[in-house]
N, CA, C and O atoms as a DFTB+ gen file, in Angstrom:
748 C
 N C O
     1  1      12.517      10.069      -6.638
     2  2      13.817      10.408      -5.861
     3  2      13.851      11.422      -5.072
     4  3      13.623      12.543      -5.527
     5  1      14.128      11.241      -3.803
     6  2      14.366      12.044      -2.616
     7  2      15.556      12.948      -2.829
     8  3      16.708      12.536      -2.968
     9  1      15.066      14.622      -2.848
    10  2      16.251      15.985      -2.810
    11  2      16.692      15.401      -1.495
    12  3      15.843      15.137      -0.644
    13  1      18.390      15.113      -1.207
    14  2      19.177      15.022      -0.191
    15  2      19.693      16.619      -0.195
    16  3      19.504      17.477       0.667
    17  1      20.574      16.738      -1.762
    18  2      21.680      17.825      -1.144
    19  2      20.874      19.157      -0.483
    20  3      21.145      19.782       0.542
    21  1      19.918      19.329      -1.333
    22  2      19.391      20.892      -1.032
    23  2      18.942      20.769       0.478
    24  3      19.435      21.588       1.253
    25  1      17.964      19.733       1.031
    26  2      18.146      19.798       2.319
    27  2      18.989      20.273       3.400
    28  3      18.823      21.090       4.306
    29  1      20.230      19.292       2.927
    30  2      21.453      19.152       3.755
    31  2      21.904      20.807       3.711
    32  3      21.999      21.371       4.801
    33  1      22.192      21.618       2.419
    34  2      22.922      22.687       2.338
    35  2      21.708      23.437       3.110
    36  3      22.095      23.940       4.165
    37  1      20.538      23.602       2.875
    38  2      19.420      24.479       3.572
    39  2      19.507      24.416       5.195
    40  3      19.267      25.352       5.957
    41  1      19.925      23.037       5.564
    42  2      20.251      23.030       7.040
    43  2      21.475      23.717       7.685
    44  3      21.731      24.135       8.814
    45  1      21.976      23.674       6.772
    46  2      23.819      24.197       7.302
    47  2      23.455      25.949       6.995
    48  3      23.692      26.658       7.973
    49  1      23.064      26.478       6.095
    50  2      22.580      27.568       5.763
    51  2      21.728      28.674       6.818
    52  3      21.853      29.835       7.207
    53  1      20.762      27.482       7.009
    54  2      20.008      27.812       8.680
    55  2      20.689      28.303       9.601
    56  3      20.584      29.450      10.036
    57  1      21.541      27.344      10.012
    58  2      22.783      27.386      11.094
    59  2      23.516      28.772      10.953
    60  3      23.474      29.771      11.671
    61  1      24.346      28.446       9.546
    62  2      25.374      29.759       9.545
    63  2      24.231      31.089       9.374
    64  3      24.916      32.081       9.122
    65  1      23.500      31.279       9.396
    66  2      22.906      32.647       9.029
    67  2      22.837      32.977      10.586
    68  3      23.512      33.886      11.069
    69  1      21.798      32.012      11.499
    70  2      21.405      32.543      12.439
    71  2      22.569      32.274      13.848
    72  3      22.346      32.781      14.948
    73  1      23.682      31.486      13.595
    74  2      24.430      32.108      14.333
    75  2      25.351      33.328      14.033
    76  3      25.538      34.312      14.750
    77  1      25.810      33.085      12.987
    78  2      26.177      34.755      12.662
    79  2      25.560      35.857      13.571
    80  3      26.169      36.369      14.510
    81  1      24.442      36.132      13.242
    82  2      23.459      36.848      13.743
    83  2      23.726      36.857      15.195
    84  3      24.034      37.879      15.807
    85  1      23.604      35.729      15.708
    86  2      23.474      35.564      17.385
    87  2      24.635      35.783      18.081
    88  3      24.764      36.104      19.263
    89  1      25.887      35.480      16.823
    90  2      27.108      35.603      17.634
    91  2      27.497      34.387      18.154
    92  3      28.404      34.434      18.985
    93  1      26.959      33.122      17.821
    94  2      27.380      31.852      18.108
    95  2      28.897      31.440      18.520
    96  3      29.644      31.709      17.580
    97  1      29.379      31.049      19.284
    98  2      30.733      30.901      19.784
    99  2      30.726      29.025      19.909
   100  3      30.221      28.611      20.953
   101  1      31.110      28.229      19.182
   102  2      31.307      26.885      19.348
   103  2      32.147      26.247      20.005
   104  3      32.395      25.043      19.940
   105  1      32.948      27.614      21.135
   106  2      34.417      27.373      22.355
   107  2      33.296      27.798      23.534
   108  3      33.855      27.694      24.626
   109  1      32.023      28.204      23.670
   110  2      31.487      28.528      24.711
   111  2      31.384      27.258      25.352
   112  3      31.500      26.256      24.647
   113  1      31.151      27.122      26.792
   114  2      31.061      26.045      27.860
   115  2      30.041      25.313      27.583
   116  3      28.983      25.933      27.690
   117  1      29.919      24.029      27.207
   118  2      29.319      23.036      26.705
   119  2      27.729      22.830      27.894
   120  3      27.737      22.606      29.105
   121  1      26.742      22.980      27.127
   122  2      25.109      22.897      27.689
   123  2      25.590      21.115      28.303
   124  3      25.711      20.422      27.292
   125  1      25.765      20.590      29.099
   126  2      25.608      18.913      29.575
   127  2      24.629      17.980      28.249
   128  3      23.443      18.311      28.254
   129  1      24.843      17.362      27.634
   130  2      23.716      16.663      26.896
   131  2      22.466      16.241      27.577
   132  3      21.355      16.227      27.046
   133  1      22.789      15.838      29.015
   134  2      21.570      15.520      29.970
   135  2      21.031      16.793      30.047
   136  3      19.841      16.491      29.966
   137  1      21.041      17.470      30.103
   138  2      20.336      18.783      30.577
   139  2      20.003      19.682      29.415
   140  3      19.732      20.875      29.552
   141  1      20.043      18.926      28.055
   142  2      19.554      19.435      26.636
   143  2      18.248      19.077      26.619
   144  3      18.096      18.145      27.410
   145  1      16.981      19.455      25.957
   146  2      15.298      19.377      25.577
   147  2      15.614      17.976      24.944
   148  3      16.525      17.801      24.135
   149  1      14.517      16.711      25.531
   150  2      14.708      15.396      24.756
   151  2      14.851      15.594      23.024
   152  3      15.448      14.640      22.527
   153  1      14.492      16.467      22.190
   154  2      14.525      16.787      20.768
   155  2      16.095      16.678      20.569
   156  3      16.648      15.731      20.010
   157  1      16.622      17.594      21.015
   158  2      18.001      17.564      21.280
   159  2      18.869      16.222      21.482
   160  3      19.659      15.757      20.660
   161  1      18.645      15.850      22.383
   162  2      19.111      14.285      22.366
   163  2      18.658      13.350      21.481
   164  3      19.286      12.309      21.288
   165  1      17.421      13.663      20.805
   166  2      17.087      12.308      19.980
   167  2      17.800      12.569      18.687
   168  3      18.223      11.590      18.072
   169  1      17.996      13.847      18.169
   170  2      18.528      14.355      17.220
   171  2      20.372      13.577      17.284
   172  3      20.998      12.973      16.413
   173  1      20.799      14.011      18.909
   174  2      22.634      13.426      18.867
   175  2      22.161      11.578      18.833
   176  3      22.963      10.802      18.313
   177  1      21.299      11.224      19.216
   178  2      21.376      10.100      19.356
   179  2      21.146       9.618      18.040
   180  3      21.851       8.685      17.656
   181  1      20.139      10.168      17.154
   182  2      19.840       9.469      15.899
   183  2      21.651       9.854      15.183
   184  3      22.359       9.054      14.571
   185  1      21.907      10.970      15.452
   186  2      23.082      11.003      14.422
   187  2      24.519      10.338      14.850
   188  3      25.625      10.399      14.312
   189  1      24.007       9.612      16.158
   190  2      24.875       7.976      16.493
   191  2      24.424       6.739      15.638
   192  3      25.210       5.976      15.076
   193  1      23.204       6.651      15.614
   194  2      22.517       5.732      14.427
   195  2      23.232       5.603      13.724
   196  3      24.036       4.686      13.554
   197  1      23.001       6.790      13.032
   198  2      24.141       6.724      11.742
   199  2      25.117       6.351      11.678
   200  3      25.242       5.288      11.070
   201  1      26.350       6.999      12.258
   202  2      27.545       6.961      12.524
   203  2      27.607       5.121      13.054
   204  3      28.673       4.765      12.553
   205  1      27.153       4.179      13.602
   206  2      27.129       2.847      13.359
   207  2      26.821       2.624      12.366
   208  3      27.735       2.085      11.742
   209  1      25.311       2.845      11.413
   210  2      25.509       2.295      10.272
   211  2      26.547       2.655       8.896
   212  3      26.814       2.037       7.865
   213  1      26.946       3.914       9.432
   214  2      27.681       4.179       8.170
   215  2      29.451       3.586       8.569
   216  3      30.376       3.838       7.797
   217  1      29.602       2.994       9.549
   218  2      30.855       2.087       9.692
   219  2      30.468       0.975       9.314
   220  3      31.173       0.463       8.445
   221  1      29.277       0.196       9.773
   222  2      28.893      -0.860       9.303
   223  2      28.892      -1.555       7.939
   224  3      29.339      -2.635       7.553
   225  1      28.096      -0.347       7.224
   226  2      27.920      -0.111       5.519
   227  2      28.987      -0.105       5.154
   228  3      29.371      -1.160       4.650
   229  1      29.747       0.785       5.207
   230  2      31.533       1.073       4.547
   231  2      31.882       0.266       4.468
   232  3      31.929      -0.235       3.345
   233  1      32.445      -0.541       5.754
   234  2      32.861      -1.688       6.447
   235  2      32.952      -2.494       5.135
   236  3      34.019      -2.654       4.544
   237  1      31.417      -3.142       4.587
   238  2      30.911      -3.945       3.796
   239  2      30.772      -3.540       2.472
   240  3      30.143      -4.135       1.597
   241  1      31.506      -2.303       2.348
   242  2      31.485      -1.753       0.805
   243  2      30.062      -1.310       0.233
   244  3      29.775      -1.069      -0.940
   245  1      29.184      -1.262       1.451
   246  2      27.600      -0.851       0.554
   247  2      27.331       0.399       1.139
   248  3      26.879       0.649       2.257
   249  1      27.709       1.232       0.126
   250  2      27.946       2.740       0.059
   251  2      26.232       3.577      -0.391
   252  3      25.805       4.731      -0.372
   253  1      25.607       2.048      -0.809
   254  2      24.026       2.809      -0.930
   255  2      23.482       2.601       0.574
   256  3      22.983       3.591       1.108
   257  1      23.517       1.842       1.032
   258  2      22.655       1.648       2.564
   259  2      23.363       3.057       3.076
   260  3      22.613       3.918       3.536
   261  1      24.534       3.269       3.021
   262  2      25.193       4.538       3.948
   263  2      24.119       5.945       3.451
   264  3      23.641       6.751       4.249
   265  1      23.913       5.964       1.938
   266  2      23.587       7.227       1.395
   267  2      22.184       7.087       1.740
   268  3      21.598       8.167       1.816
   269  1      21.431       5.976       1.987
   270  2      19.716       5.575       2.492
   271  2      19.816       6.443       3.288
   272  3      19.575       7.648       3.219
   273  1      20.409       5.421       4.553
   274  2      20.166       6.179       5.940
   275  2      20.889       7.792       5.850
   276  3      20.129       8.624       6.346
   277  1      22.095       8.345       5.359
   278  2      22.086       9.393       5.172
   279  2      20.900      10.653       4.945
   280  3      20.640      11.662       5.600
   281  1      20.348      10.086       3.727
   282  2      19.109      10.750       3.376
   283  2      18.374      10.687       4.424
   284  3      18.035      11.761       4.922
   285  1      17.955       9.520       5.004
   286  2      16.195       9.381       5.981
   287  2      17.128      10.252       7.357
   288  3      16.302      10.576       8.211
   289  1      18.163      10.565       7.648
   290  2      18.774      11.365       8.934
   291  2      18.693      12.780       8.231
   292  3      18.431      13.639       9.072
   293  1      18.799      13.161       7.286
   294  2      19.052      14.666       6.760
   295  2      17.469      14.947       6.665
   296  3      17.290      16.052       7.177
   297  1      16.327      14.443       6.252
   298  2      14.915      14.623       6.378
   299  2      14.546      14.697       7.863
   300  3      13.855      15.618       8.298
   301  1      14.972      13.810       8.555
   302  2      14.884      14.340       9.926
   303  2      15.414      15.584      10.397
   304  3      14.593      16.438      10.732
   305  1      16.680      15.853      10.487
   306  2      17.170      16.807      10.417
   307  2      16.363      18.225      10.030
   308  3      15.799      19.022      10.779
   309  1      16.519      18.233       8.634
   310  2      15.693      19.616       8.499
   311  2      14.433      19.470       8.455
   312  3      13.885      20.555       8.646
   313  1      13.374      18.245       8.216
   314  2      11.882      18.376       8.484
   315  2      10.970      18.047       9.845
   316  3       9.777      18.059      10.147
   317  1      12.139      17.772      10.430
   318  2      11.642      17.270      12.059
   319  2      12.784      18.256      13.026
   320  3      12.291      19.345      13.321
   321  1      13.563      18.137      13.313
   322  2      14.618      18.788      14.545
   323  2      14.445      20.105      13.871
   324  3      13.587      20.716      14.508
   325  1      14.908      20.876      12.787
   326  2      15.053      22.050      12.705
   327  2      13.347      22.962      12.554
   328  3      13.160      24.087      13.019
   329  1      12.774      22.520      12.153
   330  2      11.541      23.070      12.108
   331  2      10.485      23.008      13.008
   332  3       9.358      23.502      12.984
   333  1      11.346      21.970      14.184
   334  2      10.529      22.044      15.518
   335  2      11.221      22.936      16.183
   336  3      10.517      23.403      17.078
   337  1      12.349      23.424      16.161
   338  2      13.047      24.474      17.031
   339  2      13.116      25.524      16.402
   340  3      13.620      26.454      17.031
   341  1      12.767      25.748      15.292
   342  2      13.302      27.342      15.005
   343  2      13.228      28.464      15.610
   344  3      14.009      29.394      15.413
   345  1      11.841      28.485      16.770
   346  2      11.550      29.439      17.697
   347  2      12.682      29.610      18.044
   348  3      13.201      30.716      17.894
   349  1      13.509      28.340      18.715
   350  2      14.680      28.208      19.786
   351  2      15.609      29.477      19.404
   352  3      15.826      30.496      20.060
   353  1      16.135      29.048      18.002
   354  2      16.950      30.244      17.308
   355  2      16.591      31.516      17.015
   356  3      17.486      32.361      16.983
   357  1      15.227      31.901      16.745
   358  2      14.821      32.920      16.497
   359  2      14.441      34.024      17.709
   360  3      14.086      35.194      17.564
   361  1      14.616      33.334      18.837
   362  2      14.489      34.313      20.432
   363  2      15.313      35.078      19.870
   364  3      15.971      34.764      18.878
   365  1      15.381      36.674      20.725
   366  2      15.840      37.700      20.642
   367  2      17.244      37.090      21.779
   368  3      16.933      36.228      22.600
   369  1      18.186      37.411      21.756
   370  2      19.695      37.409      22.183
   371  2      19.606      37.497      23.764
   372  3      19.181      38.573      24.185
   373  1      19.969      36.452      24.789
   374  2      20.304      36.583      26.016
   375  2      20.909      35.795      26.557
   376  3      20.683      34.592      26.693
   377  1      22.319      36.851      27.164
   378  2      23.150      35.845      26.986
   379  2      22.977      34.725      28.405
   380  3      23.868      33.887      28.536
   381  1      22.093      34.742      29.192
   382  2      21.851      33.729      29.950
   383  2      20.893      32.540      29.458
   384  3      20.552      31.674      30.264
   385  1      20.385      32.507      27.871
   386  2      19.453      31.645      27.265
   387  2      20.557      30.618      27.003
   388  3      21.406      30.725      26.118
   389  1      20.432      29.482      27.986
   390  2      20.727      27.982      27.864
   391  2      20.108      27.059      26.997
   392  3      20.564      26.042      26.474
   393  1      18.538      27.790      26.904
   394  2      17.947      26.782      25.939
   395  2      18.736      26.920      24.374
   396  3      19.211      26.013      23.690
   397  1      18.688      28.143      24.143
   398  2      19.095      28.573      22.732
   399  2      20.830      28.446      22.494
   400  3      21.364      28.379      21.387
   401  1      21.534      28.432      23.796
   402  2      22.941      28.039      23.299
   403  2      22.878      26.478      23.196
   404  3      23.693      25.978      22.420
   405  1      21.951      25.551      23.927
   406  2      21.740      23.959      23.894
   407  2      21.342      23.781      22.391
   408  3      21.878      22.811      21.856
   409  1      20.372      24.647      21.476
   410  2      20.137      24.430      20.348
   411  2      21.341      24.862      19.446
   412  3      21.708      24.070      18.578
   413  1      21.846      25.809      19.559
   414  2      23.015      25.694      18.641
   415  2      24.368      25.152      18.835
   416  3      25.228      25.280      17.964
   417  1      24.582      24.556      19.941
   418  2      25.557      23.621      19.844
   419  2      24.977      22.329      19.806
   420  3      25.920      21.636      20.189
   421  1      23.945      21.492      19.571
   422  2      23.690      20.824      19.282
   423  2      23.542      20.591      17.334
   424  3      24.071      19.765      16.590
   425  1      22.703      21.594      17.093
   426  2      23.032      22.010      15.587
   427  2      24.121      21.589      15.052
   428  3      24.238      20.665      14.247
   429  1      25.348      22.601      15.714
   430  2      26.989      22.828      15.388
   431  2      27.502      21.552      15.150
   432  3      27.983      21.141      14.094
   433  1      27.352      20.892      16.310
   434  2      27.981      19.481      16.408
   435  2      27.347      18.465      15.612
   436  3      28.188      17.745      15.074
   437  1      25.960      18.102      15.304
   438  2      25.443      17.725      14.446
   439  2      26.196      17.607      12.776
   440  3      26.520      16.575      12.188
   441  1      26.323      19.057      12.299
   442  2      26.309      19.246      11.159
   443  2      28.077      19.032      11.028
   444  3      28.676      18.528      10.078
   445  1      28.532      19.467      12.021
   446  2      30.328      18.867      12.020
   447  2      30.376      17.596      11.900
   448  3      31.358      17.006      11.449
   449  1      29.402      17.085      12.261
   450  2      29.926      15.405      12.592
   451  2      29.367      14.578      11.214
   452  3      29.845      13.571      10.691
   453  1      28.274      15.313      10.853
   454  2      27.550      14.763       9.801
   455  2      28.804      15.117       8.072
   456  3      28.863      14.550       6.981
   457  1      29.405      16.039       8.544
   458  2      30.310      16.342       7.484
   459  2      31.504      15.408       7.288
   460  3      32.153      15.291       6.249
   461  1      31.684      14.804       8.367
   462  2      32.691      13.596       8.225
   463  2      32.195      12.802       7.825
   464  3      32.523      12.284       6.758
   465  1      31.157      12.398       8.595
   466  2      30.557      10.988       7.883
   467  2      29.840      10.829       6.542
   468  3      29.418       9.733       6.173
   469  1      29.696      12.094       5.725
   470  2      29.249      12.193       4.624
   471  2      30.406      12.111       3.337
   472  3      30.359      11.789       2.150
   473  1      31.748      12.726       4.539
   474  2      32.986      13.350       3.231
   475  2      32.943      12.237       2.512
   476  3      32.364      12.481       1.454
   477  1      33.303      11.059       2.589
   478  2      33.029      10.313       1.239
   479  2      32.334       9.959       0.359
   480  3      32.911       9.709      -0.699
   481  1      31.179       9.826       0.401
   482  2      29.791      10.061      -0.271
   483  2      30.033      11.379      -1.364
   484  3      30.187      11.497      -2.579
   485  1      29.966      12.321      -0.128
   486  2      29.537      14.200      -1.029
   487  2      31.016      14.661      -0.523
   488  3      31.113      15.320       0.512
   489  1      32.256      14.268      -1.343
   490  2      33.544      15.264      -1.127
   491  2      33.540      16.522      -1.345
   492  3      34.404      17.142      -0.724
   493  1      32.936      17.056      -1.944
   494  2      33.365      19.005      -2.196
   495  2      32.148      19.529      -1.528
   496  3      32.171      20.640      -1.000
   497  1      31.220      18.880      -1.526
   498  2      29.966      20.081      -0.460
   499  2      30.502      19.591       0.664
   500  3      30.913      20.498       1.388
   501  1      30.682      18.373       1.156
   502  2      31.481      18.729       3.125
   503  2      32.265      19.259       3.102
   504  3      32.442      20.095       3.988
   505  1      33.093      19.101       2.187
   506  2      34.516      20.059       2.523
   507  2      34.300      21.657       2.421
   508  3      35.032      22.539       2.869
   509  1      33.369      21.751       1.873
   510  2      32.781      23.575       2.029
   511  2      32.423      23.864       3.327
   512  3      32.998      24.642       4.088
   513  1      31.343      23.130       3.562
   514  2      30.740      22.973       4.982
   515  2      31.411      22.985       6.089
   516  3      31.125      23.752       7.008
   517  1      32.709      21.855       6.153
   518  2      33.530      21.577       7.030
   519  2      34.318      23.001       7.352
   520  3      34.164      23.763       8.307
   521  1      35.404      23.110       5.986
   522  2      36.013      24.552       6.134
   523  2      35.534      25.558       6.874
   524  3      36.310      26.168       7.610
   525  1      33.708      26.022       6.785
   526  2      33.233      27.301       7.312
   527  2      32.789      26.738       8.954
   528  3      32.640      27.534       9.882
   529  1      32.650      25.529       9.073
   530  2      32.402      25.134      10.783
   531  2      33.517      25.040      11.492
   532  3      33.523      25.745      12.500
   533  1      34.683      24.250      11.252
   534  2      35.454      24.059      11.759
   535  2      36.192      25.089      12.510
   536  3      36.383      26.138      11.894
   537  1      36.719      24.999      13.898
   538  2      37.605      26.182      15.011
   539  2      38.581      25.547      14.980
   540  3      39.644      26.155      15.102
   541  1      38.596      24.152      14.815
   542  2      39.851      23.674      15.025
   543  2      39.869      22.397      14.460
   544  3      38.881      22.074      13.801
   545  1      41.089      21.348      14.622
   546  2      41.149      20.287      13.880
   547  2      41.987      20.622      12.405
   548  3      42.538      21.604      11.906
   549  1      41.787      19.482      12.104
   550  2      42.407      18.864      10.335
   551  2      41.738      20.701       9.590
   552  3      40.800      21.402       9.970
   553  1      42.706      20.893       8.504
   554  2      41.956      22.091       7.776
   555  2      41.216      21.323       6.670
   556  3      40.653      21.985       5.798
   557  1      41.169      19.997       6.634
   558  2      40.571      19.078       5.627
   559  2      39.453      18.342       6.622
   560  3      39.688      18.064       7.798
   561  1      38.196      18.078       5.937
   562  2      37.408      17.333       6.379
   563  2      37.764      15.512       5.798
   564  3      37.327      14.517       6.377
   565  1      38.514      15.502       4.734
   566  2      39.053      14.606       4.599
   567  2      40.653      13.879       5.050
   568  3      41.361      13.024       4.518
   569  1      40.733      14.441       5.893
   570  2      42.119      14.646       7.183
   571  2      41.600      14.071       8.630
   572  3      42.351      13.521       9.436
   573  1      40.176      14.290       8.835
   574  2      39.660      13.991      10.245
   575  2      39.472      12.350      10.230
   576  3      39.304      11.657       9.227
   577  1      39.540      11.933      11.528
   578  2      39.221      10.733      11.688
   579  2      38.090      10.330      11.256
   580  3      37.401      11.302      10.945
   581  1      37.533       9.282      11.077
   582  2      35.872       9.066      10.563
   583  2      35.417       8.510      11.772
   584  3      35.840       7.509      12.350
   585  1      34.143       9.577      12.214
   586  2      33.399       9.226      13.473
   587  2      32.787       7.826      13.549
   588  3      32.425       7.052      12.664
   589  1      32.784       7.742      14.898
   590  2      32.316       6.185      15.244
   591  2      31.758       6.597      16.611
   592  3      32.110       7.432      17.444
   593  1      30.524       5.496      16.519
   594  2      29.492       6.476      17.585
   595  2      29.751       6.499      19.176
   596  3      30.395       5.596      19.711
   597  1      29.297       7.413      19.788
   598  2      29.144       8.106      21.040
   599  2      28.519       7.243      22.098
   600  3      27.658       7.834      22.750
   601  1      28.728       6.039      22.419
   602  2      27.614       5.316      22.681
   603  2      26.804       5.674      24.033
   604  3      25.823       5.018      24.386
   605  1      27.261       6.672      24.687
   606  2      26.473       7.310      25.637
   607  2      25.261       8.264      24.828
   608  3      24.167       8.636      25.250
   609  1      25.691       8.413      23.965
   610  2      24.803       9.863      23.329
   611  2      23.766       8.830      22.528
   612  3      22.764       9.295      21.985
   613  1      24.075       7.334      22.481
   614  2      22.983       6.533      21.644
   615  2      21.770       6.311      22.529
   616  3      22.045       5.810      23.619
   617  1      20.065       6.661      22.230
   618  2      19.863       6.385      22.941
   619  2      18.338       5.587      22.303
   620  3      17.306       6.259      22.290
   621  1      18.323       4.110      21.789
   622  2      17.655       3.494      20.856
   623  2      16.255       3.668      21.128
   624  3      15.344       3.722      20.302
   625  1      16.149       3.796      23.051
   626  2      14.334       3.760      22.977
   627  2      13.818       5.262      22.655
   628  3      12.698       5.421      22.169
   629  1      14.489       6.128      22.879
   630  2      14.180       7.981      22.323
   631  2      13.667       7.693      20.937
   632  3      12.649       8.037      20.337
   633  1      15.011       6.730      20.538
   634  2      15.049       6.871      18.666
   635  2      13.482       6.094      18.419
   636  3      12.725       6.646      17.620
   637  1      13.109       5.069      18.977
   638  2      11.877       4.160      18.729
   639  2      10.354       5.250      19.045
   640  3       9.251       5.140      18.509
   641  1      10.731       6.110      19.927
   642  2       9.916       6.717      20.710
   643  2       9.412       7.703      19.362
   644  3       8.310       7.812      18.825
   645  1      10.829       8.404      19.059
   646  2      10.723       9.779      17.947
   647  2       9.819       8.999      16.597
   648  3       8.822       9.471      16.049
   649  1      10.586       7.523      16.232
   650  2      10.169       7.568      15.244
   651  2       8.079       6.923      15.258
   652  3       7.412       6.509      14.310
   653  1       7.842       7.037      16.121
   654  2       6.722       6.384      16.232
   655  2       5.617       7.841      16.572
   656  3       4.392       7.737      16.498
   657  1       6.193       8.901      16.872
   658  2       5.520      10.005      16.490
   659  2       5.742      10.817      15.537
   660  3       5.075      11.840      15.388
   661  1       6.937      10.389      14.583
   662  2       6.985      10.962      13.350
   663  2       5.806       9.976      12.346
   664  3       5.078      10.394      11.446
   665  1       5.924       8.698      12.822
   666  2       4.781       7.776      12.035
   667  2       3.502       8.350      12.338
   668  3       2.833       8.660      11.353
   669  1       2.929       8.598      13.640
   670  2       1.639       8.954      13.776
   671  2       1.464      10.613      13.179
   672  3       0.380      10.840      12.643
   673  1       2.330      11.616      13.235
   674  2       2.494      12.803      12.425
   675  2       1.845      12.551      10.724
   676  3       0.926      13.240      10.281
   677  1       2.358      11.718      10.128
   678  2       2.383      11.343       8.837
   679  2       1.317      10.883       8.461
   680  3       0.814      11.186       7.379
   681  1       0.777      10.046       9.329
   682  2      -0.801       9.355       8.871
   683  2      -1.911      10.665       9.617
   684  3      -3.128      10.595       9.441
   685  1      -1.263      11.823      10.451
   686  2      -2.467      12.583      10.481
   687  2      -2.083      13.510       9.324
   688  3      -3.022      14.225       8.975
   689  1      -1.214      13.644       8.799
   690  2      -0.688      14.542       7.613
   691  2      -1.438      14.009       6.535
   692  3      -1.759      14.755       5.609
   693  1      -1.791      12.685       6.537
   694  2      -2.123      11.645       5.151
   695  2      -3.760      11.961       5.486
   696  3      -4.548      12.462       4.683
   697  1      -3.976      11.667       6.459
   698  2      -5.540      11.762       6.691
   699  2      -6.409      13.427       5.861
   700  3      -7.150      13.610       4.895
   701  1      -5.650      14.477       7.104
   702  2      -5.587      15.530       6.350
   703  2      -5.892      15.759       4.546
   704  3      -6.811      16.241       3.883
   705  1      -4.552      15.113       4.238
   706  2      -4.558      15.061       2.554
   707  2      -5.955      14.652       2.170
   708  3      -6.765      15.510       1.819
   709  1      -6.180      13.741       2.207
   710  2      -7.181      12.774       2.167
   711  2      -8.360      13.595       1.738
   712  3      -8.737      13.717       0.573
   713  1      -9.077      14.319       3.130
   714  2      -9.982      15.034       3.248
   715  2      -9.881      16.648       2.915
   716  3     -10.685      17.577       2.998
   717  1      -8.697      16.549       2.557
   718  2      -8.353      18.263       1.300
   719  2      -8.776      19.215       2.642
   720  3      -9.686      20.042       2.570
   721  1      -8.088      19.010       3.718
   722  2      -7.671      19.916       4.681
   723  2      -6.508      20.279       4.969
   724  3      -5.854      19.509       5.673
   725  1      -5.965      21.392       4.578
   726  2      -4.635      22.094       4.925
   727  2      -3.699      22.083       6.252
   728  3      -4.410      22.235       7.245
   729  1      -3.005      22.015       6.415
   730  2      -1.947      21.617       7.670
   731  2      -2.426      22.350       8.867
   732  3      -2.716      22.025      10.019
   733  1      -2.396      23.998       7.855
   734  2      -2.888      24.956       9.088
   735  2      -3.482      25.692       9.396
   736  3      -3.467      26.839       9.842
   737  1      -4.653      24.233       8.870
   738  2      -6.108      24.598       9.108
   739  2      -6.439      24.148      10.231
   740  3      -6.230      22.935      10.204
   741  1      -6.970      24.556      11.517
   742  2      -7.507      23.776      12.849
   743  2      -8.552      22.967      12.749
   744  3      -9.434      23.259      11.942
   745  1      -8.634      22.072      13.356
   746  2      -9.379      20.719      13.102
   747  2     -10.385      21.268      13.728
   748  3     -11.431      20.638      13.889
């Protein structure tokens, strides 16, 4: 079984810790999604795909498929998006750093919407996360409207390209593993 709740909590903790250090303000004017890096657009698109799956599968009373899709998304968020963007969050504060702001806005939006998507399956954890993330709106995640996909953010072609890149990296990791070559060791 894959661990799901720990990577979810770790992603949330990563955001909260760095957002506090950098005085991130979720009310700051949004960087348009079209102007954000491709990896930001990908995680937002992937989030829309998860919302579509959750809406479809919950309507069919198939909570297992929602949980499977959510576990896959959380793995992408933790092991792909956050790992590849850590340096964006770690850079020193600069008032004009739009790239760092875009990273914060992307991760904030993703985590907030994810709490709403997962609330029926993980009620207590999502309530805790939502209560700390929300700046306005209902007092409880369970009083929020259930998210529906934001179609302009959904980019199936981008999702396919990123999935291909992830598979390629996975094959590379497997080949390194088979040859007993550590990941951090140059080839």
